N, C-alpha and C positions, 0 to 999 in steps of 0.2 A: 268298810270291808275288813276292818281289823288289821290294816296294813300301815297304820300311822307310826308304828315302831321301826319300820324299815329304814335303813340308811339312805340318805338322799342321793348318794352317788351311785347306788345300784340302779340298774335298768329294769323297768317294768314294761312288759309287752304292751304295745298299743293295739289292742284288739277288743272284740266285743264279748269277751268271756263273761259268764255270770258272776255275780257278787260273791258266790261261795268259793271261787277259784283264787288261789294264791300263786302267782308266777313272778319270778325275778331272775336277774342275772347279776352276779357279783362282779366287781371290778378289782383293779389292783390296789385301790385306796382303802386305808383303814386298818391295816394289819401290822404285824411286828416282825415279819420275815426280813432277813438281810439280803443284799444282792447275792446272786442274780435273781432271787425270788421275791424281791420287794414288790408290794409289802403284804398284800392279803392273799398269800398262797394257801390253798386249801388241800393240796395234794401231799399225801404222806409218802409217795413212791418216787419222788423226783430228786431226792438228795438234800432237801431242806432239813433244818434242825426240827426233829419231831416235836419238841416242846413248843417251838414257835407255831407250828402248824396247828397244834392242839389249842393254843391260845386263840388263833384265828378262827378255828371251828367253833370254839365256845362263844366268840363274839358274834358269829353268824347265828348261832342258836339263840343267844340272848336278844337278838334284834327281831326275832320272829314272834308271832303271836304266842301267848302262853299256851302250854299244853300241845305244842306242835311237835310230833315225833318224826325223826328223819330216817329215811332209808338210804344209806350209802351203798354204792356199788363198787365192785372190783371189775373194771372194764377191760375187755379183751379184744375189742374191734370185731365183735361177732354180732349175732342177731338174737341172742337169748333175752327173753323178757321176764322180769321178776315182778311178782306181786308184792307190793310194799307191805311191811309188817312193822309193828311198834316195839319190837324186842331188842333193838339196838344192834342187831347182827348185820355185818356187811355181807352182801350177797353178790355172787358173780353173775354179771350180765351187762347188757348194753342198752337196756330199756327198762322202764319201771312203770307199773300201772297202779293207780290209786283209786279206790272207790269208798273209802271210809273217811269221814271228817276227822281232822286232827292228825292226818298223815301227810307227809310230803316225801317225794323222791328227788334225788339229785344226780346229775351227771357232771363230770369234770372234763373240761376241754381247754385246749390252747391252740386251736385252729380248726378242729373238727366241728361239725354242725350240730348244735342242740336243737331238737325239734319238739315243740310243745303241742300237746293235743288236749282238747277239752270238749266234752259233749255240750251241746247247747242247753241241755237240762241242768248242767252244773253238778251232776252227780258222779261223773267219771272223768278222770284226767290221766294223762300219761306223758312220759318224757323219754325221748330216744337220743342216744349218742350216735351220730352218723358221720363217721369219716367215709372216705370213698369205699373202703372194703365193706362196711356195714350197709352203705347205700346200695351198692351193687348186689350184696348178698340178700337183701330183703328185710332189713330191720324196720323200715317204715311200714311195709306190708304186714309184717308180723304184729307190730304195735297197733295198727288200725284194726286188725282182725280181732283183737282182744275186746273191742267195744261191741256192745249189743246194738248200738245205734247205727242207723244208716250212715254211710260216709258223708252224705249231704248234711247230716246233723252233727258233724264233728268239725270244730274250729281248729286251725293249725297256725302256729306262729313259728317262723324260722329265726332262731337266735343268732348271735354273733359268731361268724366263722371266717376263715380265710377267704378273701374275695378272688374273683377271676383275674385280678390284676397281678397276683403273686402266686397262685396255686399252679405251679408247673409240674406236669406229670408225663410219664412215658406213654408210648403207644399201647402198652399192655393195659393201662387203665381204661383208655377209650375202648379197646377190644372187649374188656370185661363188661362194661356197661351195655355195649351193643349186643353182646351175646346173651346178657341177662334180661334184656328188654322183653316185655310180655308179648309183643308182636313185632314183626319186621318193620312195620310203619313207625312204631315208637322208637325202635332202634335207629332208624334213619333220622328222625326228628332230634333225638339225643345227640347224634353225631353232628348234626348241622347247627344246633342251637346251644349246646352246652360245652363244646370244645372248639378252640381255634388254635391254629399253629402258633407256637411261640417263636422267639428269635433264635432259640436253640434248635438246630436241626434234629428232627425226629421227636421233638417234645411238643406238648400242647398246654395251653392254659385252660384249666377246667373250672366250671362254675357249679359249685356245690348247690347253690340256691336254685339254679335252673334245673339241675338234676333232680333235686327233691321235689320241686314244683311239678315237673313233668310226671314223675312217678305218682305223686298224690292225685293229680288231676285224672290220670289214667285209672285210678282206683275209685273215682267218684267224689273226691273231696273238692268242694267248691269254694270254701272260705279260707283262703291262705293269705297271710300277711307277714311282714318282716322281710328279712333277706337284703338289708341295705347297708350292712356294716362290713368292715374288714379288720380282723384281728391283727394282721400283719402291719397294716397302715397305722392303726391307733395304738401306738406304743404306750401312751400314758394310761390308757384304760384297760387294755387286754394283754394277757400273756400270749406269746406266739412261739411255738416250737420251731416253725420254719424260719422265723426271723432270728431267734436268739439261741437255739439249741437247748442248752440247759436253762430251764425257766420254770415258773410256777404253773398252777392251774387255777382258773376261776370256775365257779359252778353256775349251772342253771338249776333252778329249783321249781318244782311244780307240786301243788298240794291242794287239799280241800280244808278250808278253815274250820276250826273246831266249833 
């Protein structure tokens, strides 16, 4: 698949994507950033030494197949989708679509949910940054709509995010999802399956994985995998903003091999 160069400590989705698809998630291992950003921080916006971040980004690039161009995003917790380009310009958005070999898009997270999309044909892929605002606002719907394929012909993998064991939210988050649901029935299912009262009065533990799955299934996506990790719990592998406050960012990357 041309992925023999990838670092062994990175995660690769366990899914049935075609051989043309490159997908990975970086971890904290293998970089030069000092605490609290140790070690493989790839975010330039979190207060880390920019020189260290650029070394880390170069290491990422050097580990990828030759001639793979990267589309970086300036993320704003919205639903804007960017068409990846090979010009090296960072573009503002929270999802990226790729349909040209040799191109890859990235999203940076430290608790939010990275969602990988791939057509079963292997000709089109996309990647979305889905925190609760983006999920409620429709970032998954907008990303899926960019595909010419039927939803049943699109594979989805849910990357590492904060799990329901630690994602405590207020009642307004629950209200947002119920109000944004496509149907009252879906809203009821979301309330029953994706939220449970926490030990803090008036707060809930939310499940980003269930929220994404319910939305995707309602859209007709049938092949969904992943959703089994927690960035908060796995300190050695993942950055977590909820856990640490000031911290780094790992990346999810999705592309088509040259």
